[in-house]
py3Dmol code that shows the C-alpha trace and the ligand (Angstrom):
import py3Dmol

protein = """\
ATOM      1  CA  MET A   1      73.617  78.023  81.898  1.00  0.00           C
ATOM      2  CA  LYS A   2      75.119  78.542  85.316  1.00  0.00           C
ATOM      3  CA  LYS A   3      75.240  74.807  85.843  1.00  0.00           C
ATOM      4  CA  SER A   4      77.164  74.167  82.624  1.00  0.00           C
ATOM      5  CA  ALA A   5      79.696  76.915  83.443  1.00  0.00           C
ATOM      6  CA  LEU A   6      80.293  75.269  86.778  1.00  0.00           C
ATOM      7  CA  PHE A   7      80.669  71.939  85.051  1.00  0.00           C
ATOM      8  CA  ILE A   8      83.300  73.345  82.699  1.00  0.00           C
ATOM      9  CA  ILE A   9      85.263  74.880  85.579  1.00  0.00           C
ATOM     10  CA  LEU A  10      85.106  71.599  87.435  1.00  0.00           C
ATOM     11  CA  LEU A  11      86.236  69.726  84.352  1.00  0.00           C
ATOM     12  CA  ILE A  12      89.216  72.062  83.912  1.00  0.00           C
ATOM     13  CA  LEU A  13      90.165  71.555  87.547  1.00  0.00           C
ATOM     14  CA  VAL A  14      89.867  67.777  87.346  1.00  0.00           C
ATOM     15  CA  VAL A  15      91.886  67.531  84.122  1.00  0.00           C
ATOM     16  CA  GLY A  16      94.536  69.902  85.503  1.00  0.00           C
ATOM     17  CA  PHE A  17      94.780  67.939  88.736  1.00  0.00           C
ATOM     18  CA  ALA A  18      94.942  64.606  86.929  1.00  0.00           C
ATOM     19  CA  SER A  19      97.722  65.732  84.611  1.00  0.00           C
ATOM     20  CA  THR A  20      99.945  66.836  87.538  1.00  0.00           C
ATOM     21  CA  VAL A  21      99.255  63.765  89.594  1.00  0.00           C
ATOM     22  CA  PHE A  22      99.612  61.369  86.682  1.00  0.00           C
ATOM     23  CA  SER A  23     102.545  63.043  84.894  1.00  0.00           C
ATOM     24  CA  GLU A  24     104.655  60.389  86.535  1.00  0.00           C
ATOM     25  CA  ASN A  25     102.163  57.722  85.724  1.00  0.00           C
ATOM     26  CA  TYR A  26     104.598  55.714  83.640  1.00  0.00           C
ATOM     27  CA  LYS A  27     103.904  52.320  82.127  1.00  0.00           C
ATOM     28  CA  PRO A  28     104.255  49.497  84.658  1.00  0.00           C
ATOM     29  CA  GLU A  29     106.689  47.751  82.297  1.00  0.00           C
ATOM     30  CA  TYR A  30     108.869  48.939  79.427  1.00  0.00           C
ATOM     31  CA  LYS A  31     109.684  46.261  76.874  1.00  0.00           C
ATOM     32  CA  MET A  32     113.267  45.967  75.734  1.00  0.00           C
ATOM     33  CA  SER A  33     114.128  44.039  72.568  1.00  0.00           C
ATOM     34  CA  ILE A  34     117.270  41.929  72.104  1.00  0.00           C
ATOM     35  CA  VAL A  35     117.778  39.630  69.133  1.00  0.00           C
ATOM     36  CA  VAL A  36     120.143  37.249  70.949  1.00  0.00           C
ATOM     37  CA  GLY A  37     119.778  35.278  74.189  1.00  0.00           C
ATOM     38  CA  PRO A  38     120.805  36.412  77.705  1.00  0.00           C
ATOM     39  CA  ALA A  39     124.373  34.959  77.541  1.00  0.00           C
ATOM     40  CA  GLY A  40     127.353  36.994  76.348  1.00  0.00           C
ATOM     41  CA  PRO A  41     128.030  40.736  76.635  1.00  0.00           C
ATOM     42  CA  TRP A  42     125.075  41.777  74.407  1.00  0.00           C
ATOM     43  CA  GLY A  43     122.439  39.891  76.381  1.00  0.00           C
ATOM     44  CA  GLU A  44     124.071  40.606  79.743  1.00  0.00           C
ATOM     45  CA  SER A  45     124.099  44.327  79.087  1.00  0.00           C
ATOM     46  CA  ALA A  46     120.306  44.307  78.692  1.00  0.00           C
ATOM     47  CA  ALA A  47     119.824  42.849  82.160  1.00  0.00           C
ATOM     48  CA  ARG A  48     122.346  45.266  83.600  1.00  0.00           C
ATOM     49  CA  PHE A  49     120.731  48.285  81.944  1.00  0.00           C
ATOM     50  CA  ALA A  50     117.284  47.294  83.247  1.00  0.00           C
ATOM     51  CA  GLU A  51     118.593  46.788  86.771  1.00  0.00           C
ATOM     52  CA  GLU A  52     120.569  50.040  86.895  1.00  0.00           C
ATOM     53  CA  VAL A  53     117.753  52.140  85.408  1.00  0.00           C
ATOM     54  CA  LYS A  54     115.356  50.795  88.012  1.00  0.00           C
ATOM     55  CA  LYS A  55     117.774  51.792  90.779  1.00  0.00           C
ATOM     56  CA  ALA A  56     118.556  55.197  89.305  1.00  0.00           C
ATOM     57  CA  THR A  57     114.861  56.098  88.901  1.00  0.00           C
ATOM     58  CA  ASP A  58     113.792  54.750  92.308  1.00  0.00           C
ATOM     59  CA  GLY A  59     111.737  52.047  90.620  1.00  0.00           C
ATOM     60  CA  ARG A  60     109.769  54.455  88.416  1.00  0.00           C
ATOM     61  CA  ILE A  61     111.102  52.936  85.214  1.00  0.00           C
ATOM     62  CA  ASN A  62     110.871  49.201  85.091  1.00  0.00           C
ATOM     63  CA  ILE A  63     112.435  47.700  81.949  1.00  0.00           C
ATOM     64  CA  LYS A  64     112.030  44.048  81.036  1.00  0.00           C
ATOM     65  CA  PRO A  65     114.418  42.528  78.487  1.00  0.00           C
ATOM     66  CA  TYR A  66     112.785  40.210  75.944  1.00  0.00           C
ATOM     67  CA  TYR A  67     115.529  37.997  74.540  1.00  0.00           C
ATOM     68  CA  SER A  68     115.854  36.002  71.327  1.00  0.00           C
ATOM     69  CA  GLY A  69     113.731  38.371  69.285  1.00  0.00           C
ATOM     70  CA  GLN A  70     110.458  37.700  71.116  1.00  0.00           C
ATOM     71  CA  LEU A  71     109.149  41.202  70.441  1.00  0.00           C
ATOM     72  CA  PHE A  72     109.489  41.378  66.686  1.00  0.00           C
ATOM     73  CA  ALA A  73     107.600  38.209  65.811  1.00  0.00           C
ATOM     74  CA  GLY A  74     110.335  36.588  63.804  1.00  0.00           C
ATOM     75  CA  LYS A  75     111.480  39.483  61.648  1.00  0.00           C
ATOM     76  CA  GLN A  76     114.528  41.146  63.123  1.00  0.00           C
ATOM     77  CA  THR A  77     114.678  43.861  60.461  1.00  0.00           C
ATOM     78  CA  ASN A  78     111.303  45.142  61.805  1.00  0.00           C
ATOM     79  CA  GLU A  79     112.769  46.120  65.178  1.00  0.00           C
ATOM     80  CA  PHE A  80     113.283  49.783  64.310  1.00  0.00           C
ATOM     81  CA  LEU A  81     109.756  50.226  62.922  1.00  0.00           C
ATOM     82  CA  LEU A  82     108.236  48.642  66.008  1.00  0.00           C
ATOM     83  CA  MET A  83     110.207  51.076  68.180  1.00  0.00           C
ATOM     84  CA  LYS A  84     109.081  54.002  66.080  1.00  0.00           C
ATOM     85  CA  GLN A  85     105.491  52.907  66.699  1.00  0.00           C
ATOM     86  CA  GLY A  86     106.102  52.522  70.430  1.00  0.00           C
ATOM     87  CA  VAL A  87     105.358  48.771  70.335  1.00  0.00           C
ATOM     88  CA  ILE A  88     108.935  48.183  71.498  1.00  0.00           C
ATOM     89  CA  ASP A  89     110.057  50.716  74.120  1.00  0.00           C
ATOM     90  CA  PHE A  90     113.803  50.097  74.382  1.00  0.00           C
ATOM     91  CA  ALA A  91     116.289  48.019  72.379  1.00  0.00           C
ATOM     92  CA  LEU A  92     119.909  47.086  72.190  1.00  0.00           C
ATOM     93  CA  GLY A  93     119.620  46.875  68.436  1.00  0.00           C
ATOM     94  CA  SER A  94     122.213  45.890  65.864  1.00  0.00           C
ATOM     95  CA  THR A  95     122.753  48.568  63.225  1.00  0.00           C
ATOM     96  CA  ILE A  96     122.359  45.740  60.691  1.00  0.00           C
ATOM     97  CA  ASN A  97     118.801  45.074  61.782  1.00  0.00           C
ATOM     98  CA  TRP A  98     117.936  48.767  61.618  1.00  0.00           C
ATOM     99  CA  SER A  99     119.711  49.441  58.318  1.00  0.00           C
ATOM    100  CA  PRO A 100     116.801  48.455  56.030  1.00  0.00           C
ATOM    101  CA  THR A 101     114.865  51.321  57.691  1.00  0.00           C
ATOM    102  CA  VAL A 102     117.795  53.712  58.203  1.00  0.00           C
ATOM    103  CA  LYS A 103     119.965  53.261  55.112  1.00  0.00           C
ATOM    104  CA  GLU A 104     122.809  55.399  56.495  1.00  0.00           C
ATOM    105  CA  LEU A 105     123.488  52.650  59.048  1.00  0.00           C
ATOM    106  CA  ASN A 106     124.788  50.469  56.205  1.00  0.00           C
ATOM    107  CA  LEU A 107     127.975  52.492  56.679  1.00  0.00           C
ATOM    108  CA  PHE A 108     129.182  49.873  59.159  1.00  0.00           C
ATOM    109  CA  ALA A 109     128.489  47.019  56.743  1.00  0.00           C
ATOM    110  CA  LEU A 110     130.485  48.491  53.860  1.00  0.00           C
ATOM    111  CA  PRO A 111     132.847  45.592  53.120  1.00  0.00           C
ATOM    112  CA  PHE A 112     136.339  45.948  54.630  1.00  0.00           C
ATOM    113  CA  PHE A 113     135.821  49.639  55.457  1.00  0.00           C
ATOM    114  CA  PHE A 114     136.641  49.509  59.175  1.00  0.00           C
ATOM    115  CA  SER A 115     139.839  47.706  60.025  1.00  0.00           C
ATOM    116  CA  SER A 116     140.205  48.309  63.764  1.00  0.00           C
ATOM    117  CA  TYR A 117     138.280  49.238  66.891  1.00  0.00           C
ATOM    118  CA  LYS A 118     140.128  52.570  66.872  1.00  0.00           C
ATOM    119  CA  ASP A 119     138.582  53.366  63.478  1.00  0.00           C
ATOM    120  CA  LEU A 120     135.185  52.510  64.814  1.00  0.00           C
ATOM    121  CA  ASP A 121     135.528  54.535  68.010  1.00  0.00           C
ATOM    122  CA  ALA A 122     136.689  57.558  66.007  1.00  0.00           C
ATOM    123  CA  VAL A 123     133.600  57.366  63.805  1.00  0.00           C
ATOM    124  CA  GLU A 124     131.113  56.715  66.619  1.00  0.00           C
ATOM    125  CA  ASN A 125     132.540  59.433  68.850  1.00  0.00           C
ATOM    126  CA  GLY A 126     132.937  61.985  66.069  1.00  0.00           C
ATOM    127  CA  GLU A 127     130.542  63.974  63.916  1.00  0.00           C
ATOM    128  CA  VAL A 128     129.333  60.887  62.013  1.00  0.00           C
ATOM    129  CA  GLY A 129     128.136  59.237  65.219  1.00  0.00           C
ATOM    130  CA  LYS A 130     126.245  62.398  66.176  1.00  0.00           C
ATOM    131  CA  GLN A 131     124.735  62.711  62.719  1.00  0.00           C
ATOM    132  CA  LEU A 132     123.547  59.102  62.755  1.00  0.00           C
ATOM    133  CA  PHE A 133     121.855  59.693  66.113  1.00  0.00           C
ATOM    134  CA  ARG A 134     120.172  62.799  64.661  1.00  0.00           C
ATOM    135  CA  ILE A 135     118.936  60.723  61.716  1.00  0.00           C
ATOM    136  CA  ILE A 136     117.499  57.932  63.859  1.00  0.00           C
ATOM    137  CA  GLU A 137     115.836  60.463  66.150  1.00  0.00           C
ATOM    138  CA  GLU A 138     114.110  62.085  63.175  1.00  0.00           C
ATOM    139  CA  LYS A 139     112.811  58.617  62.331  1.00  0.00           C
ATOM    140  CA  GLY A 140     111.469  57.986  65.833  1.00  0.00           C
ATOM    141  CA  VAL A 141     114.226  56.450  67.978  1.00  0.00           C
ATOM    142  CA  VAL A 142     116.464  58.252  70.494  1.00  0.00           C
ATOM    143  CA  GLY A 143     120.013  56.884  70.630  1.00  0.00           C
ATOM    144  CA  LEU A 144     121.387  56.643  74.181  1.00  0.00           C
ATOM    145  CA  GLY A 145     124.770  55.091  73.396  1.00  0.00           C
ATOM    146  CA  TRP A 146     126.922  52.967  71.109  1.00  0.00           C
ATOM    147  CA  ALA A 147     127.369  49.385  72.208  1.00  0.00           C
ATOM    148  CA  GLU A 148     128.833  46.601  70.101  1.00  0.00           C
ATOM    149  CA  ASN A 149     128.285  43.190  68.632  1.00  0.00           C
ATOM    150  CA  GLY A 150     131.734  43.238  67.004  1.00  0.00           C
ATOM    151  CA  PHE A 151     133.691  42.425  63.870  1.00  0.00           C
ATOM    152  CA  ARG A 152     131.874  39.745  61.935  1.00  0.00           C
ATOM    153  CA  GLU A 153     133.832  36.566  61.200  1.00  0.00           C
ATOM    154  CA  LEU A 154     132.946  33.585  59.060  1.00  0.00           C
ATOM    155  CA  THR A 155     132.215  30.064  60.273  1.00  0.00           C
ATOM    156  CA  ASN A 156     131.235  26.999  58.245  1.00  0.00           C
ATOM    157  CA  SER A 157     130.992  23.243  58.446  1.00  0.00           C
ATOM    158  CA  LYS A 158     132.714  22.336  55.165  1.00  0.00           C
ATOM    159  CA  ARG A 159     136.273  23.671  54.840  1.00  0.00           C
ATOM    160  CA  SER A 160     138.734  26.317  55.901  1.00  0.00           C
ATOM    161  CA  VAL A 161     138.251  29.542  53.937  1.00  0.00           C
ATOM    162  CA  ALA A 162     141.227  31.707  52.957  1.00  0.00           C
ATOM    163  CA  LYS A 163     140.404  32.792  49.388  1.00  0.00           C
ATOM    164  CA  PRO A 164     137.255  33.461  47.334  1.00  0.00           C
ATOM    165  CA  ASP A 165     137.448  30.017  45.639  1.00  0.00           C
ATOM    166  CA  ASP A 166     136.965  28.404  49.043  1.00  0.00           C
ATOM    167  CA  LEU A 167     133.557  30.094  49.307  1.00  0.00           C
ATOM    168  CA  GLU A 168     132.323  28.629  46.044  1.00  0.00           C
ATOM    169  CA  GLY A 169     129.027  26.803  46.596  1.00  0.00           C
ATOM    170  CA  LEU A 170     128.941  27.434  50.362  1.00  0.00           C
ATOM    171  CA  LYS A 171     125.399  28.124  51.502  1.00  0.00           C
ATOM    172  CA  LEU A 172     125.769  30.866  54.091  1.00  0.00           C
ATOM    173  CA  ARG A 173     123.076  32.297  56.303  1.00  0.00           C
ATOM    174  CA  VAL A 174     123.088  36.105  56.280  1.00  0.00           C
ATOM    175  CA  VAL A 175     120.776  38.674  57.889  1.00  0.00           C
ATOM    176  CA  GLY A 176     117.822  39.893  55.809  1.00  0.00           C
ATOM    177  CA  SER A 177     119.508  43.193  55.023  1.00  0.00           C
ATOM    178  CA  PRO A 178     120.258  43.438  51.278  1.00  0.00           C
ATOM    179  CA  ILE A 179     123.908  44.559  51.474  1.00  0.00           C
ATOM    180  CA  PHE A 180     124.899  41.161  52.877  1.00  0.00           C
ATOM    181  CA  VAL A 181     123.444  39.245  49.967  1.00  0.00           C
ATOM    182  CA  ASP A 182     125.373  41.563  47.617  1.00  0.00           C
ATOM    183  CA  ILE A 183     128.645  41.080  49.512  1.00  0.00           C
ATOM    184  CA  PHE A 184     128.506  37.299  49.667  1.00  0.00           C
ATOM    185  CA  LYS A 185     127.386  36.885  46.075  1.00  0.00           C
ATOM    186  CA  ALA A 186     130.308  39.070  44.983  1.00  0.00           C
ATOM    187  CA  MET A 187     132.689  36.866  46.943  1.00  0.00           C
ATOM    188  CA  GLY A 188     131.345  33.726  45.249  1.00  0.00           C
ATOM    189  CA  ALA A 189     129.255  32.212  48.039  1.00  0.00           C
ATOM    190  CA  ASN A 190     125.581  31.280  48.033  1.00  0.00           C
ATOM    191  CA  PRO A 191     123.953  33.563  50.665  1.00  0.00           C
ATOM    192  CA  VAL A 192     120.505  32.928  52.125  1.00  0.00           C
ATOM    193  CA  SER A 193     118.682  35.537  54.248  1.00  0.00           C
ATOM    194  CA  MET A 194     117.280  34.182  57.456  1.00  0.00           C
ATOM    195  CA  ASN A 195     116.312  35.489  60.886  1.00  0.00           C
ATOM    196  CA  TRP A 196     118.672  34.604  63.692  1.00  0.00           C
ATOM    197  CA  GLY A 197     116.132  32.394  65.476  1.00  0.00           C
ATOM    198  CA  GLU A 198     115.616  30.255  62.362  1.00  0.00           C
ATOM    199  CA  ALA A 199     119.331  30.264  61.618  1.00  0.00           C
ATOM    200  CA  LEU A 200     120.114  28.482  64.882  1.00  0.00           C
ATOM    201  CA  SER A 201     117.841  25.590  63.908  1.00  0.00           C
ATOM    202  CA  ALA A 202     119.116  25.620  60.312  1.00  0.00           C
ATOM    203  CA  PHE A 203     122.676  25.063  61.644  1.00  0.00           C
ATOM    204  CA  GLN A 204     121.455  22.105  63.703  1.00  0.00           C
ATOM    205  CA  GLN A 205     119.624  20.593  60.742  1.00  0.00           C
ATOM    206  CA  GLY A 206     122.539  21.255  58.431  1.00  0.00           C
ATOM    207  CA  THR A 207     120.356  23.070  55.890  1.00  0.00           C
ATOM    208  CA  VAL A 208     122.975  25.826  55.666  1.00  0.00           C
ATOM    209  CA  ASP A 209     126.760  25.408  55.649  1.00  0.00           C
ATOM    210  CA  GLY A 210     127.756  28.447  57.644  1.00  0.00           C
ATOM    211  CA  GLN A 211     127.215  31.997  58.822  1.00  0.00           C
ATOM    212  CA  GLU A 212     129.029  35.174  59.855  1.00  0.00           C
ATOM    213  CA  ASN A 213     128.923  36.756  63.334  1.00  0.00           C
ATOM    214  CA  PRO A 214     131.248  38.147  66.011  1.00  0.00           C
ATOM    215  CA  VAL A 215     133.263  35.759  68.178  1.00  0.00           C
ATOM    216  CA  ILE A 216     132.591  36.998  71.713  1.00  0.00           C
ATOM    217  CA  SER A 217     128.987  38.116  71.403  1.00  0.00           C
ATOM    218  CA  VAL A 218     127.584  35.349  69.218  1.00  0.00           C
ATOM    219  CA  ILE A 219     129.947  32.495  68.239  1.00  0.00           C
ATOM    220  CA  ILE A 220     131.022  31.638  71.800  1.00  0.00           C
ATOM    221  CA  PRO A 221     127.693  32.090  73.669  1.00  0.00           C
ATOM    222  CA  ASN A 222     125.968  29.933  71.017  1.00  0.00           C
ATOM    223  CA  LYS A 223     128.757  27.311  70.995  1.00  0.00           C
ATOM    224  CA  LEU A 224     128.824  27.411  67.217  1.00  0.00           C
ATOM    225  CA  TRP A 225     131.725  24.917  67.218  1.00  0.00           C
ATOM    226  CA  GLN A 226     129.044  22.282  67.698  1.00  0.00           C
ATOM    227  CA  VAL A 227     127.820  22.955  64.166  1.00  0.00           C
ATOM    228  CA  ASN A 228     130.697  24.726  62.359  1.00  0.00           C
ATOM    229  CA  LYS A 229     134.253  23.455  62.566  1.00  0.00           C
ATOM    230  CA  TYR A 230     135.941  26.204  60.531  1.00  0.00           C
ATOM    231  CA  MET A 231     136.340  29.869  61.390  1.00  0.00           C
ATOM    232  CA  THR A 232     137.908  32.636  59.325  1.00  0.00           C
ATOM    233  CA  SER A 233     138.923  35.926  60.933  1.00  0.00           C
ATOM    234  CA  TRP A 234     138.819  38.687  58.338  1.00  0.00           C
ATOM    235  CA  ASN A 235     137.005  41.619  60.038  1.00  0.00           C
ATOM    236  CA  TYR A 236     135.005  42.159  56.860  1.00  0.00           C
ATOM    237  CA  ALA A 237     132.257  44.177  58.557  1.00  0.00           C
ATOM    238  CA  ILE A 238     131.691  45.723  61.955  1.00  0.00           C
ATOM    239  CA  ASP A 239     128.398  45.554  63.799  1.00  0.00           C
ATOM    240  CA  PRO A 240     127.688  48.306  66.326  1.00  0.00           C
ATOM    241  CA  ILE A 241     124.663  48.059  68.581  1.00  0.00           C
ATOM    242  CA  ILE A 242     122.634  51.128  69.447  1.00  0.00           C
ATOM    243  CA  LEU A 243     121.101  51.356  72.890  1.00  0.00           C
ATOM    244  CA  GLY A 244     117.935  53.194  71.950  1.00  0.00           C
ATOM    245  CA  VAL A 245     114.476  54.142  73.137  1.00  0.00           C
ATOM    246  CA  SER A 246     111.325  54.884  71.189  1.00  0.00           C
ATOM    247  CA  LYS A 247     110.980  58.670  70.911  1.00  0.00           C
ATOM    248  CA  MET A 248     107.276  58.412  71.698  1.00  0.00           C
ATOM    249  CA  VAL A 249     108.194  56.775  74.990  1.00  0.00           C
ATOM    250  CA  TRP A 250     111.203  58.994  75.725  1.00  0.00           C
ATOM    251  CA  ASP A 251     109.040  62.099  75.446  1.00  0.00           C
ATOM    252  CA  THR A 252     106.845  60.869  78.283  1.00  0.00           C
ATOM    253  CA  PHE A 253     109.745  60.764  80.774  1.00  0.00           C
ATOM    254  CA  ASP A 254     110.454  63.796  82.922  1.00  0.00           C
ATOM    255  CA  GLN A 255     113.865  65.462  82.701  1.00  0.00           C
ATOM    256  CA  LYS A 256     115.178  63.980  85.926  1.00  0.00           C
ATOM    257  CA  ASP A 257     114.488  60.459  84.686  1.00  0.00           C
ATOM    258  CA  LYS A 258     115.878  61.196  81.219  1.00  0.00           C
ATOM    259  CA  ASP A 259     119.129  62.365  82.833  1.00  0.00           C
ATOM    260  CA  ALA A 260     119.284  59.285  85.044  1.00  0.00           C
ATOM    261  CA  ILE A 261     118.674  56.931  82.098  1.00  0.00           C
ATOM    262  CA  SER A 262     121.268  58.691  79.907  1.00  0.00           C
ATOM    263  CA  LYS A 263     123.888  58.375  82.632  1.00  0.00           C
ATOM    264  CA  VAL A 264     123.195  54.662  83.164  1.00  0.00           C
ATOM    265  CA  ALA A 265     123.234  54.126  79.385  1.00  0.00           C
ATOM    266  CA  GLN A 266     126.767  55.568  79.098  1.00  0.00           C
ATOM    267  CA  GLU A 267     128.053  53.366  81.919  1.00  0.00           C
ATOM    268  CA  VAL A 268     126.430  50.245  80.496  1.00  0.00           C
ATOM    269  CA  VAL A 269     127.655  50.714  76.906  1.00  0.00           C
ATOM    270  CA  THR A 270     131.219  51.315  78.110  1.00  0.00           C
ATOM    271  CA  TRP A 271     131.075  48.132  80.163  1.00  0.00           C
ATOM    272  CA  GLN A 272     129.422  46.207  77.320  1.00  0.00           C
ATOM    273  CA  LYS A 273     131.990  47.306  74.720  1.00  0.00           C
ATOM    274  CA  ASN A 274     134.846  46.183  76.944  1.00  0.00           C
ATOM    275  CA  GLY A 275     133.169  42.808  77.251  1.00  0.00           C
ATOM    276  CA  ALA A 276     132.579  42.501  73.496  1.00  0.00           C
ATOM    277  CA  ARG A 277     136.289  43.166  72.815  1.00  0.00           C
ATOM    278  CA  GLU A 278     137.719  41.037  75.590  1.00  0.00           C
ATOM    279  CA  GLY A 279     140.201  38.505  74.282  1.00  0.00           C
ATOM    280  CA  LEU A 280     140.112  40.040  70.812  1.00  0.00           C
ATOM    281  CA  GLU A 281     142.024  43.286  71.231  1.00  0.00           C
ATOM    282  CA  GLY A 282     145.739  42.737  71.761  1.00  0.00           C
ATOM    283  CA  SER A 283     145.084  39.134  72.800  1.00  0.00           C
ATOM    284  CA  THR A 284     144.547  35.720  71.258  1.00  0.00           C
ATOM    285  CA  ALA A 285     142.365  34.448  74.109  1.00  0.00           C
ATOM    286  CA  ALA A 286     139.121  34.497  72.098  1.00  0.00           C
ATOM    287  CA  PHE A 287     140.629  32.479  69.225  1.00  0.00           C
ATOM    288  CA  ASP A 288     142.321  30.115  71.708  1.00  0.00           C
ATOM    289  CA  ASN A 289     138.904  29.479  73.216  1.00  0.00           C
ATOM    290  CA  LEU A 290     137.561  28.474  69.772  1.00  0.00           C
ATOM    291  CA  ARG A 291     140.589  26.231  69.114  1.00  0.00           C
ATOM    292  CA  ASN A 292     140.186  24.579  72.510  1.00  0.00           C
ATOM    293  CA  ASN A 293     136.645  23.790  71.487  1.00  0.00           C
ATOM    294  CA  GLY A 294     137.854  22.051  68.348  1.00  0.00           C
ATOM    295  CA  MET A 295     137.563  24.819  65.773  1.00  0.00           C
ATOM    296  CA  GLU A 296     140.126  25.349  63.065  1.00  0.00           C
ATOM    297  CA  VAL A 297     140.856  29.086  63.084  1.00  0.00           C
ATOM    298  CA  THR A 298     142.223  30.784  59.952  1.00  0.00           C
ATOM    299  CA  ILE A 299     143.407  34.345  60.457  1.00  0.00           C
ATOM    300  CA  LEU A 300     143.736  36.103  57.118  1.00  0.00           C
ATOM    301  CA  THR A 301     146.824  38.181  56.342  1.00  0.00           C
ATOM    302  CA  PRO A 302     146.404  41.714  54.925  1.00  0.00           C
ATOM    303  CA  ASP A 303     147.239  40.335  51.445  1.00  0.00           C
ATOM    304  CA  GLN A 304     144.588  37.633  51.713  1.00  0.00           C
ATOM    305  CA  ILE A 305     142.062  40.214  52.903  1.00  0.00           C
ATOM    306  CA  LYS A 306     142.887  42.424  49.928  1.00  0.00           C
ATOM    307  CA  VAL A 307     141.774  39.702  47.500  1.00  0.00           C
ATOM    308  CA  PHE A 308     138.313  39.654  49.112  1.00  0.00           C
ATOM    309  CA  LYS A 309     138.259  43.441  49.314  1.00  0.00           C
ATOM    310  CA  ASP A 310     138.943  43.765  45.586  1.00  0.00           C
ATOM    311  CA  LYS A 311     136.154  41.292  44.820  1.00  0.00           C
ATOM    312  CA  THR A 312     133.647  43.343  46.780  1.00  0.00           C
ATOM    313  CA  LYS A 313     134.669  46.733  45.345  1.00  0.00           C
ATOM    314  CA  PRO A 314     131.553  47.031  43.088  1.00  0.00           C
ATOM    315  CA  VAL A 315     129.339  46.295  46.107  1.00  0.00           C
ATOM    316  CA  PHE A 316     131.218  48.906  48.111  1.00  0.00           C
ATOM    317  CA  ASP A 317     130.713  51.526  45.391  1.00  0.00           C
ATOM    318  CA  LYS A 318     127.012  50.712  45.036  1.00  0.00           C
ATOM    319  CA  TRP A 319     126.406  50.955  48.776  1.00  0.00           C
ATOM    320  CA  VAL A 320     128.383  54.177  49.252  1.00  0.00           C
ATOM    321  CA  ASN A 321     125.609  55.770  47.203  1.00  0.00           C
ATOM    322  CA  GLU A 322     122.935  54.217  49.406  1.00  0.00           C
ATOM    323  CA  VAL A 323     124.643  55.344  52.616  1.00  0.00           C
ATOM    324  CA  GLY A 324     125.385  58.804  51.216  1.00  0.00           C
ATOM    325  CA  PRO A 325     128.818  59.720  49.796  1.00  0.00           C
ATOM    326  CA  GLU A 326     129.151  62.718  52.142  1.00  0.00           C
ATOM    327  CA  LEU A 327     128.689  60.605  55.241  1.00  0.00           C
ATOM    328  CA  VAL A 328     131.195  58.025  53.971  1.00  0.00           C
ATOM    329  CA  LYS A 329     133.719  60.806  53.303  1.00  0.00           C
ATOM    330  CA  MET A 330     133.275  62.156  56.823  1.00  0.00           C
ATOM    331  CA  ALA A 331     133.846  58.667  58.218  1.00  0.00           C
ATOM    332  CA  GLU A 332     136.972  58.263  56.050  1.00  0.00           C
ATOM    333  CA  LYS A 333     138.380  61.459  57.541  1.00  0.00           C
ATOM    334  CA  ASP A 334     137.726  60.258  61.086  1.00  0.00           C
ATOM    335  CA  ILE A 335     139.421  56.962  60.272  1.00  0.00           C
ATOM    336  CA  GLN A 336     142.467  58.706  58.797  1.00  0.00           C
ATOM    337  CA  LYS A 337     142.789  60.859  61.905  1.00  0.00           C
ATOM    338  CA  ALA A 338     142.580  57.776  64.089  1.00  0.00           C
ATOM    339  CA  MET A 339     145.295  56.069  62.022  1.00  0.00           C
ATOM    340  CA  GLN A 340     147.625  59.045  62.370  1.00  0.00           C
ATOM    341  CA  ALA A 341     147.136  58.974  66.116  1.00  0.00           C
ATOM    342  CA  LYS A 342     148.059  55.257  66.317  1.00  0.00           C
TER     343      LYS A 342
END
"""
ligand_1 = """\
9
LIG
O 121.321 38.010 63.111
C 122.503 38.180 63.357
O 123.402 37.655 62.701
C 122.876 39.076 64.521
C 122.506 38.382 65.802
O 124.232 39.311 64.513
C 122.150 40.353 64.350
O 121.220 40.646 65.020
C 122.610 41.261 63.282
"""
view = py3Dmol.view(width=600, height=400)
view.addModel(protein, "pdb")
view.setStyle({"model": 0}, {"cartoon": {"style": "trace"}})
view.addModel(ligand_1, "xyz")
view.setStyle({"model": 1}, {"stick": {}})
view.zoomTo()
view.show()
């Protein structure tokens, strides 16, 4: 009897001691997921985040970026679920890839809803941005900051595209998130869902005619002029990236480290966003780069954009219901405010 009481006391002491000593016993490596490769502002920001977090936490938190979708075994729309489960610790994840799990994130893919970076900033920095972070946190991922892939533009190997008729019969690779299939069908194209890794080989083999992605973050780093001669700028959808961490993992960090990581995250997303917009905002440098590499660049006028916008109106209406009409209304208000301030 006496012996077992002693044993229990000892056990309590050992467990108590272990939990203080090992409270900082973090994982030796935290895995960070990125769908694209290391080149360009998206990939570069992963390396920078890892480096700065290591410095700011005196080496306690050691993040390793895994590029080109290595962590989600081929299915980029699984990234959010894998974070929720703690299989992926950190990610710089496109809202598109997370939107099949978090339907509110389809807000950014509503066709022709955002027309400028100012609109986007107003929404991200306002109540909608906060609400979206609350929603993802409830589902298991803590949002540390808004980064950016960019406005998505069209490229293809067949012809210049300026009106819906030009899309007729074009086989376009889109992400495996259902809103994109709806949008491109409505515009008259033939969309096929494919993961980014497979898409790169499909372009090489010529099994698809084109795709849609931002200029600075994806078209240039992947030298898409080698496979697609024609580019259309129409800003039909915006693609924010969320710098996030699995909530399961976040909850294991002590407050000092959480504060350090949050601070680094803000610095890195600000730097990354500037990079993603360089040569696109108030400049023609990004398009000049494409032209110098042999691409034919078609920049749609507001009237030309309106024709596509009208075509996609039923898709817009359908997806407003998926996103949540209240959230869309809140975003509309933020956008109007931003326009008045212009
Ligand atoms: O797959 C794409 O097109 C990409 C790289 O932009 C995303 O991850 C959404």
